[in-house]
N, C-alpha and C positions, 0 to 999 in steps of 0.2 A: 797402930799400925801392924799388921802382921806380915810377916816374912818368911818365905818357905826357907825349911830347913834345910843346913847344907848337907849334901849327900846322892843326889839325885834320885829327891821324891818325890821331880816333877812327869805329869805326865802325857805323852805325847798323845794328841789328835789327829791323827795321821788323814782326814778327810779334812782341817781346817788348814792344816800345810800346805794340800795340793791346788785348794783352792785360792791362798796366798799368790803359789807360785803362777800359778794361773792370771791372778791379778797382773801380776809383775810382768808375763809374759805381754799379757795386753797393751800397758802402760807401756814399755819399750816399744811394741810395734807401732803406738799412739804418736810417739816423742819422733818417730821417724818418719811419720806422714810426712806425703806433702798436705795434703789436702784436710779441711777441717776438722774432720770427723772418721773414722774407720765405715770404709764401709759391712755390711751386713756377712759380704762373701771374704772377705779379708777378716776378721772378727772370727767366723767359722774356720779359717784357715789358721789363724793364730793360735786357735782352741786345739784346733787338731778335730773338729769336727766329722767331718770325710772316713778318717782313718778309725775314730773311734767306731763308726757304724760299721765300718767295714770286719771290724774287732766283733762287733758282738753278732755278728749275723755269719759269723765263722767264714768268711772268704777267704 
């Protein structure tokens, strides 16, 4: 078994951390939803798709 040495040599993958955070947001939204599944619109709302599109277009 290989154990990482003590001393902070861990590498942070910022993309993976962001994806984990988004998954967490979806899990929270799904657990609070009254319906069986989240609608596509609700998923976009949770993931802030419209906001990202606005930011990307410079508006």
